[in-house]
Every structure is written in C-alpha cells, then in structure tokens.
C-alpha angles and dihedrals in degrees: 000000000000123000122198125191134170126213119225099325096123129062114211131220117185089347094304128108115263120210136248098057116235097217127197135282114238090244089056091050092054091050093047092049091052092049091047092052090049091051092047090056088063092061120096123228091039115265133181122178125213111259125197127186109204143147128254118188090342095309126113113243135177117221119194121194115200109190121194114260134227093261127056096211123072133169128210120201114231123221 
C-alpha cells in the first residue's frame, strides 16, 4: 500500500479545494520536515517515509510517500 498526502498546498472553501494552490515557504518546509522526522521516531518498528520538496505550478510543495512495511503491526508512542 502507498499513501500520499500533501501539506498545506490547497486552500479550502466549503470543504472543497480552491485553486490556485497556496504552496509553502521554504522556512515552513524545513519546520514540517523536522516535525515529520520527530513523529517518525515515535513509530515502532522504525519507519521513515520518502520526502520530496518540489514545485507545482511555481509553488513549493512537500510530497510524502508512505510505503507499506514488511510487518502489518506498528506501534506509536503517545506523549
């Protein structure tokens, strides 16, 4: 299984995506990547998704690929 999710690239109006996308500032991308890494460290067994910073229609976006692992059971530590 592959999960894709996008961080803050779409504005919403009445629960529906609104175009054009707003994109991310480079400083936001750095913060999001650090937070994502911190959250991934809570997952057992260890898991790290593939992260790509790219541009779409001139806007910075962060794409995160979360591939299914070898085991079906995972645990996440709670704070």
